[in-house]
N, C-alpha and C positions, 0 to 999 in steps of 0.2 A: 508452781512454773513462775517462770520470770518473762515477761514482754515488754513491748516498746505500745502506746497509743500514738495517736495520730501527731502528737505533736514531739515523739522521740524521748518520752519521758517511760521510764523502765520499773516498774511494780512488782513486788515480793507479794507471792500468793499469802493470804491471811493475813494481812497486814495493811493497816492504813497509810502506811510511812510511802516516799515516795525517793526515788535516787535520781540524779541526773547524769546520763554518761556523756562527756564532754570531752574528747582529745585525750581518753586514758585518765582522766578523775575521776574518781567517786568519791560524790560530796553526800554525807548524812544528812537529811533532812529530819523534821518532827515526827516521832513516832517511829524512826526507825532504829533497831537495836544491831548489836555488833554482828549476832546471828545472822542477819536478813544480809546487814553488810558482805560477808563472807559467802552468803550462798550466791550474792549477786556478782562477785569479783571473780567466783567459780564460775561461773552461766556465762559471762562475758568472755574468760580467757579461754573455754571450752568452743563455743560458738564462735569465737572469732569475729565479734561484732564489731560494725565499725561506727566511727562518731554518729552521734544522734541526726538524723533528719529533720530540718526545719521545713515544713510542708507551706508552700506558696500560700497567702490569705486568703487572696482571690482566685475562684476556679481553681482548686487546686488537684484535680484529675486532669490530666492529657488522655483522649481518645486515640490511640496510633494505629496507621497501618502499617505492621511490620513486615518485613521483606523475607517473608516465609512463602515459598510456593507449595508448600503441602494443601490437598485439598481440602483435608479436614480442619485449616487453622485458617481457612482463607473466611477471616471476620476479623475487625478490630478489637484491641485490647487496650484495656486499661492501666496507667501508671501515676504515679505521684508525681507532682512538678515540685523540686526544691526549691524552696524561697529565691535561691541564689538565681536560678532560671526561669523566674517567671517572665520579665521583661523578654526572653530570647524564645522561650517554648510556645510560638506564638502559630494558630493554625496556617499551615503550610511548609513550616518550618522542618529542616532535617534533624534527626535524633537519632541517639543510640539507646537501646533498651538491651535490659540481660531477658533472653529466652531460651529456655530449653539448654540452662547452664554456660552459654556463650552471647557475646555482645554481637547484636543483628542490628542495623538499621532500620529505619522507616519514617514516616511521614508523621505530623500532627494534623490530624482530620480535626477535631476542635477540642475545645476545652470547656469542662463541666462544673457545676459545684460539686455533683456528688458521683457516685458508682452505686452499682448493683451489687460489687463485690468489694467493700469499703476494708473489709479486714485483711484481704489476701495480694493489697496494691503493692507490687516494688515501686521503687523512684525511677525516674527517666537516668541513665547513666549520663549522658551527657548532652548536650544540643550542638549537634554538629556544625550548622548555621543557621542564624536568627531570619535569612535572605527568605522569606514566604515563595518558595518555588511551586508548590502545588496549590492554584486557585480552587476555591471551594467547585465552580463548575467545571472544572477539569477532573476533581477527584469524582464528581459525580457523573461525568462521563464514562470515566475508567471503569466505576463498577458497572454502568449501563452495558459497558462493551464487554466485561467479564461476562456477565448474565446471560448474555444473548450467545456466546460463543462457548459459556459450558467451561470458562477459564477460571483462574484466579484473579484478584486485583493486584498481588504484587506483580505477575507477569504481565500487566497491561501497564502499571505505573512503570516498570523499565520501561516502556514503548514510550509513554506520556514525557517523561521527563529525563532530559540527559543529565549524565554525570555530573558531579560536582569539578569545577577547579575554582580553588580559592582566590587562585591570583586574580581571576578574572572577575570576582564576587568585588572585590575591594578597589579594584582599579576604576576610574570613572568610564561609563559608558562609551564605548569607542565607535558607536553607531547613534544619530540624533535625526531617525528618521523624521520627515516634515509633518506635524501636526495637521489632523484632516481638518478642514474648516467648511461651513456650508458653503455651498453653492451659491455664486450671485443671483441665481433664480431657482425659485422654487422646484421647478421640472428642466432637470439636461436636457440639451437636444438630444434627441433618440439618435441621430447621424445613421450608423450603418443598421442600426437594429430595425428601421423601418423598411427594409428588405424583408423583415421575417412578419408574419401573420401573427397576432397579439405582441411584439417586440416591444412598440413604444409603449403598450399597456404594462409589460413588465418593468420596464425601467422605470415608468412613472410610480408604478405601487411600491419598488425597492427605493426613490426616492421620498416616499411619503412616509416610511417607516414600515412599510409592512413587511410580510413574510409570505411572499408566494412561492411557489414549487414551481419549478418548470423543468421539461426534456428539452433539451434544445438542440437543434439537428443545424449544424452549424455549415456555411456555404463554403464552396471552395472558390479558390480564386484569390486577387490580390485586395489589399485593404482600397475603397472608393478615394478617388479624388489624390493619393499617394502613389499607387504603384508599387507599394511595399510587399513582398510576399512574406507570409502568408495573411491570411484575413483575419483569422479567429482570433488572435491575441488583441487587434485592437477592438473588435467587439467585447471581449471580456474585460478591457479596460475600461469602457464607458460603462460596463454594465458596476465595475468598481467605484466610477466618477460617480454614478445614482446613488451608490450607498455611501458616499462622503457627503452628500445633500443632505443627508441625514444626519450626518455628524457621527456615525458609525462604523466601525473597523469590518475588516473584509478578509477573507481568507480564504486563498485560491490553491488547489493541492492539481500539481501535474505530474507525470510518469517521470519525467529527468530534466538533467542540469540544461539540456540544450530548451525543452521548453519552458522553463524556469526563465530563463534568459529572456526568450523573446516574449512572455507575459510581463517581464519586470520591466525592459524597456518601453514595452508599450504603456503601463500604467505610467512610468515618469513621463513619458511624453504628453499624457492626457492631465495629470495631475500636477506635473512639475518633479525635475530632478531631485530624486531622494525621498519620493513618496514610498516607493516600493523597497520591503526589506526581502532578500532573500534567504531562506533557511534551506539548506539541502546537508545530506550527509557526506560529501564531499568536503566541506569546509574545513574540517578538522575538529577535533574534540573542542577545543580551547575555543577557535571561532565560532563556532557552533552554538556553546555553552553562552558567551559574549551576545551574540544576535537574539539566544532564545531570551535570556536574561532584558534585553532591550525592547521585546515584545512584553514580559512580564512586569515589567515596570511604568509601562504605558509610554512608551518613545518612540513606538513603531506603532500603528494603526492599521497597516496593511501589509499582510505577508503572504508571498509568492513562494512555495516549496514542494516537495516532494513527499512521499508517502508519512513519515514521523511528522511532517507540520501541520497534521489533519488533528494534533491534541495542540497546538500553538495556543498560549493564553492570550489570545487578544482581547482587549479591551471592551466593552459595549460591541460585541459581535453583530453585525446588523447582517451578512452575506457570507455565505459558504459555496464555492464552487469547485466541484468535481469535474476536469479535463479527460477526455476518452476513457471512459469506467471501464471499459474493456480490456485496458492493458492489464497483463500480467503482474505488472510492477506494483499496481495500487495493492497488491494481497501481501499479507507482512508474512515472511518465512518464520518467524518465532511464534511459539504461544502465545495466546490462544489463536493465533491464524487470524486475526482480524481483516476485512477488507475495507480502504480508505471509505470505499461508498456507504456503507453502515455506519461509519464512526462519525461521518459529516452529515448523515440523516437524522442519527441518534443527537447529533448536536443541535442542528438545528431545531429540533421539535424542542429541546431542552432551553434553549436561549432563546427561542422565537425569532429566529433568523432567516432571511429568504436562502432559497437553495435551488441552485442551477446545476443539472449535471448535462453537460455540453459535450459534444465531439461530432465527427465528419460520420461515424458511422453510430448506430443505436442499439444496445444491447436487448437481450430479451428482460432483464432487470428494470431496465429504463421502461421499457414497453409496461411492465406490470405494474410499476408504479404508477404509469397513467390507466391503466386498467382501473387498479384497485380506487382512484380518484387522488391519490394523493398530491400527484404533481400533473399539470398541462403541458401540451405537447408546443414548442414553437420553432414553426418548422416555415421556410418560404416558399410560395406557390409554385408550379412548375413553370411556369413562363419565366419567373425569376431562374429558377435552377437551370433549366435550358439554354438559358444567356450568359451564364457565367462556367456553365462544366465544360470540359472539354468534351469533344467527340471519342466515344468508346467503341471500338470496333474489336468484335471476338469470332473471328473466324471460326470455321468449323474444320477439326484435324482429325488424321487419326482413323480415320473411317473411309468406307470405299465409294463415297461421293464427295469428297473433301477436294478442295482445288490444290491440283500440285502446287500453286506457288505457296500454299501454306502448310507444309509438309516439313518434317524434320523440327530438331530443336531451335535452329535459327533459320526460319523459311525466308526464301527472297521476298516474300512479301512484306515481311515484317522488315527487313532489311531496307527495303524501298524505302518504309513509313522513315526509320532512323535516318536516312540518306537525305531526304527531304526536309526531316527537321532540322538536320546541322548545316541547311544554308540560312537559319535565321537565327539558331541560339544554339543551346544544351540539350542534350537528348539523355534523359534517365531511361539506365537498364536496372529493372528491379531483378533480385536473384536471393531465392529461400535460402540458399545453402553458402556458408562461407569456405574458404579453402581453395584446394584445386581440384581433387577428384576424391569428396568425403566418403564415397560409398566403393565397392567394387563389387564386380560377380563372376563367375565362371563364363565366357564367352561361348561354351559351349553346351550345358545344362543350366545356366544362369542360376545356380546354385549361389547363396552369398559368399563372400570369401571371409574366412575366419582365422586366426591367429592358431598358428599350432602349439604354443606354449599355454595359451589363454584361450577363454572362446572369445574375446573382443573382435571387432570388426577391424578389417585392413582399410588404410586411407592410401592415396597417392598425393604426395607433398608438392610434386614439381614432374615437368618432364623428362628430367634426366635422373632422376630417385626411384627407388625401390619402393615396391608397397611397404609401409609401415602399420604396426596395431595402433589402434587410437587409447586403448588402456595399458598395453605395460611397456610401449614403444619398442619394440623388439622389431628387428629388419625381416621381411621373409621373403629373402632372397632366393632363388630357385622354387617358387612356390608350384605348387600342383593340385588342381581338384581332387580332393579325398573321394568324390563320388563317380566321376568320370575320368581321371589322372589327365583333363587336358591343361595344359600351361598357359591357353592365351585367357587375358584379361578382359572386362569389358566395364565400363564406367555406366552403371544406372542413373546416377546423380552425378551433375557437375556442378561446381561451386564456383563463388567469385571470381578467383584468380584464373581459372581457366578461362571461365566466359570472357575476359577481359582479354587475356592472351586471343583467343580466337576473333575478338570483335578489333582488336589493334590490328590483325593481320586482313580483315576486311577493309579497314579505312587506315590504313597507313598514316596519312597526312594528318589526322586528328589527335588530339590530346585525348587519353582516356585516365581519368582518376577513378580511386577506387575510395570507398567508405565503408567502414565496418570491422569488426573486431575491437581491437584497441586504438584504432586510427579513423575516427569518424569525423567527417568533415561538417561544418557547420552551414557554410554557404560557399557557393561557385559563382563564377562570373559570368555576364552575358554575354558570353562568345560562344561560338562552336567548342564543344567537349562531348564525350562520352562518358557519363559517369556512371560507373559501374558500382551498387550498394545493396548490401542485404536489407532484409527487409526490418524496417525500425530505424534505420541507418542513415535516409536518403537525405541530403542536405538541401537546403533551399537554395533555388537558382533566383538571383538578383531581379531578373525581369521575368521569372517564369520560364520553364521547361517548355522548348518547342514540341517536343512528343515524349513518350514512353513507353517503353517494352516490359510489360510483366511477364519474366519469364517461369517457366514449372511451376504453372498453376496448380497441376496435378500433386505436386508435392504437400502444399497447404491444404488442400480438399481430401487428401488421403489419409492425413494423421489420425489416429484412433484415439478421441476424443470428441466429447460432447459438444464441445465450442468450436470444430474445426471450420463449421462453413461460415460461422459468424467472426472467427479470425482471420479468414482467408479475405472477406470483406473488408473486414476493416483496414489490414495492410494494403488491398488495392486501393480503398478509398485514398488513404495517407498519401499514396505518393501520385495518383490520379490529380487528386488537389492542390500539386504544383505545378500542374500543365496548364501553359495558358487557355482561355476561353474558345470553344471552338470558333467563335466569330474572328478569332486573332488567327486560328490555322492549327490549333492545339489539337493533339492526336494521341490517344492513347491505344494499343495494342496488348490485348490479353489474351496470351497463348496458354489456356487454360479448358477444362471440358466447359463447350460453348452453351449444353442445354443443362448444365446444374443452374439451383438458384441463385449461391451466390452472382453468377457471372450475369447470370439474366438482371440481378438487383444493380449490379456495376454500372452495365451498360444504359438501364433506365435511371440511374443513379437515384434509388429509392431505398433508403436505409432502413426509413423507418416500417414500410413495408415488410422488407424481407426482416425485420425485427420482431414485427406482428405475428409472421407466421412461424419463426423459430417458436415463439412463445407459444401459438397453438399445439404445434407438433411435442413440444415437452410435456405441455398438460395432458396430450391422450396419452404419452408413454408414461405420465407419473416421474418426472425429472426436474430439478430445480429450471427456474424460480419458481414454477408452479407448485412444488412442496418444498419443504426443509430437509434436508439431506444430511448425515452425518457418516464421516469415515470413521472405519474404527480398525485402526493397525496395530499389530502386536505379533508376541508370541501367542503360538495356540492356546497356551493354558490362561494367558491373561485375557484374551481376547472373551473367551468361553466365561471366565470368571466374571469381567465386567458387565457382559449382557446380561449374567446372571443375577447381579445384584442390582440391576439398573431400576426393576421396578417401572418398568415403560408404559405409558399409557396403551389403551388398549386400541386406541386410532394408529399405533405406529407398528411400521411393517419392518422385518429383520431382513435383509437380502445377502444371503450368502451363512458364514465365511467362506471366502476363498483361498486356496493356498497361493503367494507370492513366490517371486523367483530365489528369495533372498532366504526362502523357510518361512519367514512369518505369516500370517492370517490377514485378510480383511476383510469385514462385516461393512455394509452401509445401511442404514438405519432411515426409514423415509416417514415422515411425518407430514398429515396436512398444514398446511401453510399456518390455520388458526394453534394449531398444536405445537407449534414452534417453541414456543417459551417451556411449555411443559417438558418437551425433549431436552433442551440444553438444561432444565434443571435436572430432571431426573438422570441427564449422565453425568452433570455434576458431582450429584448425589453418589452414583457409583464410584465415581474417582475418590470421593471424601472417605468413604467404606473402606476402599482399596489400599489406601494411603496410611489409612489409622491401625490397620490391621497388618500393615506391610505386606501386603500381599504377594507372590513371588511373579517375575516378568515385570516386563515394561509396556507400554500402552498408550498410543496417541490418539487424541479424538481431536476431529478439525471438522466443526459445522462449515457446511454450503464450501466443500472444497471447489476449484476450480478446474482440476481433473479428476474424471473417474474412469480412468483406464485401469 
């Protein structure tokens, strides 16, 4: 048998002689005979051996996270480091390795002096880039996120580290954020945080280098002393300022680009121009990588970004902030489907950083963190809330005792509020649905209207258009109801375009502005105008809205979703917070079921109390966040196979499976909070068994899903 040792020296069996294979030259050494040389030449020719490997003398083994998504291969692998790559194969560098007969990318996690399998190691193929893009903190965070969500490290690293752009790496960093310097005073002024109970104490603890955890219920209205709307971005900027006082980095994650601009502008105002680095996906691959490298290299210490920024490698991280954790944009749609809230909480714990979960609304998950003692609530007194919040009116509609002035979709009472508001400024009208008439029904039997070619729903795109299928796009001219034969249609749901048309006729002298879909307004001027916006697309009025009308609340409340009530209140609070305080004449009309819990919480402006009741109800029903829940969706044979091989703990309960419309099945796996780690480990192990055995069918495992419909 002929083989190399760790220096690349080949030895023939039964001989003390050695032969060095170097670039095709076989050289006889002491004790080597002609027979052995012939055997060696034959072996090299048959095996197509490459030139000898000269291994690095210092820490010759690289532990590599290979970019392989199979669950049974979810572990690092050891490779030899060639001497030529010893200086480039640093921890965090991108490399290419040979894996399962093909070249695969990966990251060097660490360099070691030896390996548990020294005789079976292959060398690194090459170092793609010596830039240490994967920091040890982010690598550990990615592993923790993968373990929590029963995913693989490779999947999380794809979310954490953006794709490489070689040109960006070699050029000088285009962004040079202003370095953080300690505040002149040991404790920066609390400013607007003085309106919150425990607000000044929170900022003082951050400035002292501590790691407090807070669930912050933000106030509505403008920034104190400036009149700029809204208030909460400057509050966040002051928290970042407190972190700068301890000479630590800060990371703020918000839902979309509009909020990124609001917070970054506020941070630049407080800390100075260029202090905040914006990090969003819509920057484009090259620009996003350039800014990400600026963070990794330490030239940017304050990062304001969207979902992917949660993994930004901020140096000396002292503060993580998540704004509006109830927004579904914070849930990653790619495997293993982590939520930014969990990513930041894991990061806060690992790096001993302060953490703030803030929002106008409060989720049941945030309340649960307070209940467990992980965080403390930070909120204003009821007196302060009443002084800054608008007056909210929720009339009783649709019942025998309702006031006639409040009947109909656009009741006369609501139009009077709009008319009064237009005398002093813009008026916001929030509509849950976009389009003209997004759904149609038979006027006689009220059956939903469906396409004759496919089962898709029909919609009306305009007053002069024929009904059209939302799925296949076919026009349904000459439609008749299959149930009763009627040709008349009614509109059970009216969209933003139709609403703008109706209000434009009611107020013909007032400009009508639309915000939603592909055309979202950021700001509107402080002059009379009707602003028709879909939920989440409400622009900021320069001086605050004089009034707001929240239409079709029954649509938000009627969704078949675990979080329907919580989401409805969150949407309403976001719109109402843009309205002037009641002392300045600000009024909000909520046209929704007046006796429902979210509407009453809106009238009282009590989001934390609503979150407490939501958590209590879910605990009684055994629903998240009171329990850990996993959704298992896939082909029936795959779902059954995974559940059978999972080895679930005795405390775990399987609900289902049930058949879905597309022929797949879904099972819900429920575990107590304390058994969440065991649940994730069991599901990951079951996926590993299936991938190792190449089991038939596909299955998707998602822990803590947002939707349980």
